N, C-alpha and C positions, 0 to 999 in steps of 0.2 A: 605629335598627335595624328598627323596625316599617315604616318607609318603604321600606327595602331589600327586606324580605320581600314587601311589597305589589308592588313593581316586578317581582320574580321571578315572582310568581303571575300578574301581568298579562301578562308575556312568554310564560309557558307557555300561558295561555288563548288568547292571540293566535296562537301557533304552531299550536295545536290547531285553531282555527277556520280558519286558512290552509290546513292540510293537508286538512281536510274539504271546503272549498270547491274546492280544486285537484283533489281526487279526483273530485268530482262533475262538474266542468267537463270533465276529461279523459274520463270515462265518457260524458258527453253528446256530446262531439265525436266519439268513436269510433263510438258508435251512430248518430250522424247521418251520418257519412261512410261507414260500412259498408252495403253493399247486398246483395241476393240475387245471389250469384255463386258461382263454383266454390270459392272460399275461405271463403265464408260461406253454405253450404247451409242452415244452421240458421235463416237469415233468410228462406228461401223457405218461408213458413209456409202458403201456400195452393196449391191445384192450379193456378189461373190464373197466379199469380205465377211458379210453377216452370216452367210450360210457356212463358210469355212470354219467359223468359230462355233458352229452348232446352234445358231439362233434361227429366227424366222423373219423373212422379209415380206412385209405387206403394207399397203397404204404408203408406199414410197419411203419406208423407214424400217429400222431393225427392231425386233421384239424378242423377248425371251419365251413367249408362248405362241402357239399357232393362232391364226386368225379365227375368232369365234364364228361358228357356223350359224347362219340366221335360222331362227326357229320357224317352222311352218306356221302360217297364220291360222289362228283359231276361227277367224271370221273372214274367209276368202271372198265371199260375195259382197259382204258389207265393205270390206277394205277396197274392193275394186270400184266402188261408186265414185270416189274422188277423181277418177280418170274418165268418167263418162259425162255425156251431155245431160242436162236436166231440165225439167219443166215443173214449176210449182203450180199445182192445180188448186189447192186450198191452203190457206194459212191463217191461223188464229181466228177460227170461226166457231161460234156456239152451235151445238146441234143436240137434239134430243127428241123423244117421242112422248109428249104429254099424254098421260092417262093410257098410254099404250095403244092409242088410236091412230090408224093409218092416215086419216085425213088431217091430223094435227101434227104430223111429223115436221120437224124443222131440219131440213136437209139442204143439200147443195148440188145443183146440176150444172154441168158444163158441156159445151160442144167442142170436141177436139178435132184437129186436122193433122193427118200424118202425110209426110212427103218423103219419097225415096225408099230405100231398102234398109232394113234393120238387122243387125247381127245379134243383139240382145236387148231386152227391155226388162226393167225391174219396177215394181211398185213398192214404195217406201212410205210408211205412215207413222205418225206420232199422235196419240190420242190420250185424253186424261179426263178424270172427273174429280173436281175439287183439287186439282194439282197432283193427283195420285193415279196409279194404274187402274184400268178397268177391272171390275170384279166379275164373278160369274153371272151377275145380274145385268151386265152391260155387254154390248158387242158393237163392232164396227161393220156396217153394211156397205158394200161397194159393188156396183155393177158397171160394166162396159157393154154398150149395145144390148142392154137388158139381160146380160148373162152374169150370174154371180149371186152373192147373198152375204150372209154373216161370216166374215173371214174367220177361219179356224186357226186360232192362235198357236196351238201346240206344233203346227207344221210350218210355222214361219222359219225362214232361213236364220241361221245363228247370227246374232248381233250382240254387242256388249250390253250388259245389264244397265238399267236406268231407273229413275224414280217415277216414270210414266210408262205407258204401254207403247212399245215400238215394235213394228212388224215389217218384215221384208219378204217379198215373194218374187220369183221369176214368173213373168206373166204367162208363160206357157204351161204353168202348173199351179193353178190357184185352188186351194182347198177351202170349202165353205159349207155352211149349214143352210139349208133352204128355209127351215122353220124355227120359230122360237118355241120353248125357251132355249137360249143358248146353253149348251152343255159340252164340255170337253170329253165326255164319255160317249158321245154320239159319233158314229162313223161319218166323216165328211164326204161330200160330193166334190169332184174336181172339174175344173173347166180350163180351157185354153184361150186366152185373150190375144195371143201373139198374132194370130191370123187377121185380126181386125186392123192391124197397123200396116196397111199396104200403101203403095204410092198413090197419092191424091185421094185419100180416104177420109171420111167423116166418121167420128166415133162419139157416141153419146155416153156421158159419164154421169153417174148418180151415186151420192154417198150420204149417209147419216149415221148417227150413233143411236142405237137402240137403248134408251135409258129413260126411266121415269123421272129423273132429275136432270137439270141442265148439265151438259158435258161439253167438252171442247175438242175440236179437231185442230190440233197444234200444227200439223203439216200433213199434206198428202203430195208426194212428189213422184214423178215418173223419171227414171234414169234410163238412158239408152245409148247404144253404140251403133255406128253405121257399118254396113258392109263396105269393104274396101272399094273405093272408087265411087261411092254413093254419097251425095251431100244430103243426108237425111235430116229430118226435123219434125218435132211434134210441137204444136202450138195450140193456144186456145183461140177459138173463133170469136 
């Protein structure tokens, strides 16, 4: 009986050794036969080996195609905002002009302070009426230091489309209409607000939506960048 058990154990051990050796041999042969090619890009482990095989080396690995070239941005000014400093001037405020009368306007005034020297400044706005974009019957009125008017929407810098009215302007070139009714067929006047933002300066801000029904200023934000070496800042007093 003991002899039979010993034989079985010996057989099991032999089979185990055979399987291990066979697996190693197969693995060795596969590795030896596989080379850097389209089916084994993982074996193209160096830039020289990759290029010698006719492939392309980028992002620290081998590829069968050249590295895709980045498409130029369709919204360069808008995309640049994420890297700039910002100041939220107004957020989620109701604004309108009941009965179209100046004395009944529900608007928002702020006093801003600028410090340092600026390389660029943008005005970004989001406005809506009943959660939708403004129509030809509404307009956003903005002034800095009493300069400006109804922002001319067709000349906004390009930004991605949205379900509300979004506008973006470089403050050194602000197109606006002086008088109502708002019409995109009228030629706009332009003004330059950039010069107001000097070191240790005070700037008066005034904004409202010209609308006979309640509308909403979702956001008005100033984005800015400093001249190198200047610790510039814009804040609300």
